[in-house]
C-alpha positions, 0 to 999 in steps of 0.5 A: 527437453523431454523426448515426447515420444516416450512420455510416461504420465501419472494418472493425474497428468494423464487424465487431464489430457481428456480435456474434461474440466467438470469436477463431478467427473471422476479421475478414473472416467477422465483416464478412460476418456484420455485413453480413447483420445490417444488411441484414436489419434495413434499416440499410444507410443508417444504418451502412456500411463505410468507410475506416479513417481516416474511421471515425466511432468509432475514427478509424482508431486500430485500424489503428495499433496497432503505431505506438501501441506503438512510441510507448509503449515509449520512454515506459516507458524503463528501468523494470524490469517483468515483468507489465503491463495495458493499458487505455483511456479513450474520449471521451463522443462515442464512448460516445454513438455506441456507445449509439446503435448498441446502440439501433439493433441491439438486440444486445450487441456488443463495444465499442471499448474492449475491442477496443482493450485486447485489441489493444494488449495483444497487440501490447505483449506481442509487442514486449516479451516481457512477460506480461499480469496482470489481478490485480497488474501491475507497470505499468499503461498507459492510452491516453486517446483525448481526447489520444491519449496514454498514462498509465503507472502503476508498481506500488510495490515492497514489501519486508517486514522486521523492525526493531530501534531501538537508540537513543532519540530516533528517530521511526519515520516522518518528521515531514514526508513528504518524501524529505529527510534525517532520522534516522527509521527510515523514512528510514534504510531508505527512502533505502537502498532507493530508492538501489537501486531508483531510486525517487521516494519511499518510505513505511514501514508499521509494525505499530504504533509506539513513541514517539520516546524508546522503544527497540524491542528483542527480536524487533523490529517488523514493517514493509513499506517501499514504494518509489514508482515504482521503475525497478529491481524486482530488487534484492539483498535481502542487499545492502539488509540489509547496507547498512542495518545497516552504515550505521546504529548506531541501527537494525538490520533482518532477515528482508527479503523481497519483499512486497505491498500485502496484507501492508501491510494485514495488519501495519497491522491486527495487534494483538499483546501486548507486553512492556516494561522500564521504569525509573521514579523517585520523588521519595523513596527507593522502598519495595521491598516496597510497590513490589513489592506495587503491581506484583504487584497490577496483574498480571491486572488490567483497567485503564481508560485515557482517551486520554492528554493527550499524544495527545488532539489526534490521537485520539478522547477515549475510555476504553479497557479493557485488561488487564495480563498481568503486572507484575514488579519487577526491581530497586529502588535508591534513588529508582529501580526497574526492572520488566517489564510484559506488557500487552494490545495498545493499552495506554499503558505510560507512563500505566499507570505515572504515571496521567496525572492520574487518566486511567488507573485504576488505575495503578502510581502510584495503587497505590504511593501516590506519584507515579512517573515514567518515566525509560526505556522499552523494548519488549523483546518483541512476542508475535506468533503463536507468539512 
């Protein structure tokens, strides 16, 4: 630790000892005020005003703010940004020196980190013409005293939209989270977005998900696609929409707009009732009247679903109470039938139909009296607010 009996401080660090935080007061006036405080307390032998490059605290860095900014700007490169925030990390030795000064002076003076952040921010703003943002900056720059280097963090770019999945056999997200080619909804949207933003990675955040063999039709599913470390932030959302929709015959997107992380939280936490169309089959010709009664008997009924066997490896084994809002047969032909089901959010529709070996009670199969299997399943409407 630095011997506090021989602290030599530059004019910047010395002036902060005055405790004056009014920006209208000049640095020279602060230095005079600091001299008065130190003299009155008989501390001139412990703390003195010295040369900037010999400063025990900042090591002269506060005299090199413009030089630091000139070194920083090329590191940002061609990244587009409108807002920024500057921060810094001081060393443990600097923290110890400041603690010692506080103990000696018994005053609450401005610390090195705060002045450095302010002066770096002012210089960076002057040189770039960009605005500081304390709440949600496009880029965050942190100066590390230990290594005299900058770390640059770029805020992801978030785009909200609604997707419809028109074909079966397509997962919502990648099986392995990397940017390689696959046929997921995430990749078909994310690859186009990152081509426009020159981003390094992408992630899709959906309001729930449908199984890989289930189509998402009707009014579609809400999502936010995230472009990680984008170099370009201003893109034509019309071009993004057109490119996605013309390059794929399996998904379609709509309602694209700029979004943020708060909306990711919103849609991830949303719970909406849903309507489905299911094609089911039996090993024998289906009795249309018995099937109709079984389906109608589910309407308005509370059901109890133990976590399906197909997902027990990834979800807690619990029994969940859900309500079937309506269950209407549409057609019966031979061994097959089609019905429309509206159910509470979180209902496992396949298990509602086949029963999952008794883990869903009651099920359409148990009410019909024979085993029914799901041939095809589509989400035909998500009942969002007002829909």
